[in-house]
C-alpha positions as CSV (number, residue, x, y, z in Angstrom):
1,X,-2.9,-3.2,-3.8
2,X,-0.3,-3.3,-0.9
3,X,-0.4,-1.3,2.3
4,X,1.9,-0.9,5.2
5,X,2.3,-3.1,8.2
6,X,2.5,-0.7,11.2
7,X,0.5,-2.4,13.8
8,X,-3.1,-2.6,14.9
9,X,-5.4,0.4,14.9
10,X,-8.1,0.9,17.5
11,X,-11.7,0.3,16.4
12,X,-13.2,3.2,14.7
13,X,-9.9,5.0,14.3
14,X,-10.0,4.8,10.5
15,X,-13.3,6.7,10.3
16,X,-12.3,9.6,12.5
17,X,-11.0,12.7,10.6
18,X,-7.4,13.5,11.3
19,X,-6.7,16.7,13.1
20,X,-6.1,19.8,11.0
21,X,-2.8,21.6,11.5
22,X,-3.2,25.4,11.9
23,X,-1.7,27.4,9.2
24,X,1.2,29.8,10.0
25,X,1.8,31.5,6.7
26,X,5.2,32.9,7.9
27,X,6.4,29.3,8.5
28,X,5.3,27.3,5.5
29,X,7.3,24.2,5.2
30,X,9.6,23.9,2.2
31,X,11.4,21.3,0.0
32,X,11.1,17.7,0.9
33,X,9.4,18.4,4.3
34,X,6.6,20.3,2.5
35,X,6.1,17.4,0.0
36,X,6.0,14.8,2.6
37,X,3.5,16.7,4.8
38,X,1.4,17.4,1.7
39,X,1.5,13.7,0.7
40,X,0.5,12.4,4.1
41,X,-2.2,14.9,4.3
42,X,-3.5,14.0,0.8
43,X,-3.6,10.2,1.7
44,X,-5.7,11.0,4.8
45,X,-8.2,13.3,3.0
46,X,-8.6,10.9,0.0
47,X,-9.4,8.1,2.3
48,X,-12.0,10.3,4.2
49,X,-13.7,12.1,1.3
50,X,-12.8,10.1,-1.9
51,X,-11.3,11.4,-5.0
52,X,-14.5,12.9,-6.5
53,X,-15.0,15.3,-3.6
54,X,-11.3,16.0,-3.0
55,X,-10.3,19.7,-3.0
56,X,-6.8,21.1,-2.9
57,X,-8.0,23.4,-0.1
58,X,-8.9,20.3,2.0
59,X,-5.3,19.0,1.7
60,X,-3.9,22.4,2.5
61,X,-6.0,22.7,5.7
62,X,-5.0,19.2,6.8
63,X,-1.4,19.8,6.1
64,X,-1.3,23.3,7.7
65,X,-0.3,24.8,4.4
66,X,-1.8,27.3,2.0
67,X,-3.7,26.2,-1.0
68,X,-1.2,28.1,-3.2
69,X,1.6,25.9,-1.7
70,X,-0.2,22.7,-2.5
71,X,-0.9,23.9,-6.1
72,X,2.8,24.8,-6.4
73,X,3.7,21.3,-5.6
74,X,1.2,19.3,-7.6
75,X,-0.9,21.5,-10.0
76,X,-3.8,19.4,-11.2
77,X,-5.7,16.9,-9.1
78,X,-5.0,14.0,-11.5
79,X,-1.2,14.6,-11.1
80,X,-1.7,14.9,-7.4
81,X,-3.4,11.4,-7.0
82,X,-0.7,9.7,-9.1
83,X,2.1,11.4,-7.3
84,X,0.8,10.5,-3.9
85,X,0.3,6.9,-4.8
86,X,3.8,6.7,-6.2
87,X,5.2,8.4,-3.2
88,X,3.3,6.1,-0.9
89,X,4.4,3.0,-2.6
90,X,8.1,4.1,-2.7
91,X,7.9,4.8,1.1
92,X,6.3,1.4,1.6
93,X,8.8,-0.4,-0.6
94,X,11.7,1.2,1.4
95,X,10.4,0.0,4.7
96,X,9.6,-3.4,3.3
97,X,13.1,-3.9,1.8
98,X,14.7,-2.8,5.1
99,X,12.6,-5.4,7.0
100,X,13.4,-8.1,4.3
101,X,17.1,-7.4,4.5
102,X,16.9,-8.2,8.2
103,X,15.0,-11.5,7.6
104,X,16.8,-14.8,8.2
105,X,15.2,-16.9,5.5
106,X,13.0,-16.7,2.3
107,X,10.1,-18.0,4.5
108,X,10.5,-14.9,6.7
109,X,10.5,-12.6,3.7
110,X,7.4,-14.3,2.3
111,X,5.7,-13.6,5.7
112,X,6.7,-9.9,5.4
113,X,5.5,-9.7,1.8
114,X,2.1,-10.8,2.9
115,X,2.0,-8.5,5.9
116,X,3.0,-5.5,3.8
117,X,0.6,-6.3,1.0
118,X,-2.6,-6.8,3.0
119,X,-4.5,-3.8,4.6
120,X,-3.9,-3.2,8.2
121,X,-7.6,-2.8,8.9
122,X,-10.9,-1.9,7.4
123,X,-10.5,1.6,6.0
124,X,-6.8,1.4,5.6
125,X,-5.8,4.7,4.1
126,X,-3.2,3.4,1.7
127,X,-5.4,0.8,0.3
128,X,-8.3,3.3,0.0
129,X,-5.9,5.4,-2.0
130,X,-5.1,2.5,-4.4
131,X,-8.7,1.5,-5.0
132,X,-9.9,5.1,-5.7
133,X,-6.9,5.9,-8.0
134,X,-7.4,2.7,-9.9
135,X,-11.1,3.5,-10.4
136,X,-10.2,6.8,-12.3
137,X,-9.8,7.2,-16.0
138,X,-6.1,7.7,-16.8
139,X,-4.2,8.8,-19.9
140,X,-1.3,6.6,-21.2
141,X,1.2,8.1,-18.9
142,X,-0.9,7.6,-15.9
143,X,-1.6,4.0,-17.0
144,X,2.0,3.4,-17.3
145,X,2.7,4.7,-13.8
146,X,0.0,2.4,-12.3
147,X,1.3,-0.6,-14.2
148,X,4.8,-0.1,-13.0
149,X,3.6,0.2,-9.4
150,X,1.6,-3.0,-9.7
151,X,4.4,-4.9,-11.5
152,X,6.8,-3.8,-8.7
153,X,5.1,-6.0,-6.2
154,X,5.0,-8.9,-8.6
155,X,8.8,-8.5,-9.1
156,X,9.4,-8.4,-5.4
157,X,7.5,-11.6,-4.8
158,X,9.3,-13.4,-7.7
159,X,12.7,-12.5,-6.0
160,X,11.6,-14.1,-2.8
161,X,10.2,-17.2,-4.5
162,X,13.4,-17.6,-6.7
163,X,15.7,-17.3,-3.6
164,X,13.7,-19.9,-1.7
165,X,13.6,-22.2,-4.7
166,X,17.3,-21.9,-5.3
167,X,18.1,-22.6,-1.6
168,X,15.8,-25.6,-1.6
169,X,13.4,-24.0,0.9
170,X,10.5,-23.8,-1.7
171,X,9.2,-26.2,-4.3
172,X,10.1,-25.6,-7.9
173,X,7.0,-23.8,-8.9
174,X,6.4,-21.9,-12.1
175,X,7.4,-18.4,-10.8
176,X,5.3,-16.1,-13.1
177,X,2.2,-18.3,-12.8
178,X,2.5,-18.7,-9.0
179,X,3.0,-15.0,-8.6
180,X,-0.2,-14.2,-10.6
181,X,-2.2,-16.5,-8.5
182,X,-0.6,-15.4,-5.2
183,X,-1.2,-11.7,-5.9
184,X,-4.7,-12.3,-7.1
185,X,-5.5,-14.1,-3.8
186,X,-4.0,-11.3,-1.7
187,X,-6.0,-8.7,-3.6
188,X,-9.2,-10.6,-3.0
189,X,-8.5,-10.9,0.7
190,X,-7.6,-7.2,0.8
191,X,-11.0,-6.3,-0.7
192,X,-12.7,-8.6,1.9
193,X,-10.8,-6.7,4.7
194,X,-11.7,-3.3,3.3
195,X,-15.3,-4.2,2.9
196,X,-15.5,-5.6,6.5
197,X,-16.4,-9.2,5.7
198,X,-17.4,-10.9,9.0
199,X,-15.3,-13.9,8.2
200,X,-12.2,-12.0,9.1
201,X,-13.4,-10.8,12.4
202,X,-12.0,-13.9,14.2
203,X,-9.6,-15.2,11.6
204,X,-6.3,-13.5,10.5
205,X,-6.2,-12.8,6.7
206,X,-2.4,-12.9,7.0
207,X,-2.4,-16.3,8.7
208,X,-4.9,-17.6,6.1
209,X,-2.8,-16.3,3.1
210,X,0.5,-17.3,4.4
211,X,-0.7,-20.8,5.1
212,X,-2.1,-21.1,1.6
213,X,1.1,-20.0,0.0
214,X,3.3,-22.2,2.2
215,X,1.3,-25.3,1.3
216,X,2.1,-24.9,-2.4
217,X,5.7,-23.9,-1.8
218,X,6.5,-26.9,0.6
219,X,9.1,-29.0,-1.2
220,X,8.1,-32.6,-2.0
221,X,8.7,-35.1,0.9
222,X,8.3,-32.5,3.6
223,X,5.2,-33.1,5.8
């Protein structure tokens, strides 16, 4: 489950509660600004409290909004979780695509893909949101939303692999099969990072994953 690559976080920062914004009921945010503020507050609270203990009032307090305002935007908690996850991924995909558009080669795009996919640190809020939402029971509509979000990353990786193969930069691998294995490896590494496995205290998961992918993608005859 992918996360954002926005740089290192100081030790212990992920476990400290974010500051709550005082509520000024005469100046409640509106429109897109309100939704974005609520979304970011929800991600923070979910990472801190989990989904079971989540209350709309917690999100409202963190966002500096009224509980009624939060309910107006999201209604039920189940809808909130899916909407926050979808918003989070859309935001991440936009930033990933902007970075990929500036990349000079498929190899650089692959590097970016790995960076954006892996958690930034233990307790990464976006990845915590993924794991907690996936653990919930979902109706058919919710299952479809989650499937589309997961498939979205597979599709983005396949685009990079196909470009690299067509340009002769990557080996002619079976794209669907390679994508499944690559994403499975990245997901396993992500779980390790979130759990805090000691093996990654002195070794970069990004470097490890990228090296493994590059070995398989190296065209025949190249050392």
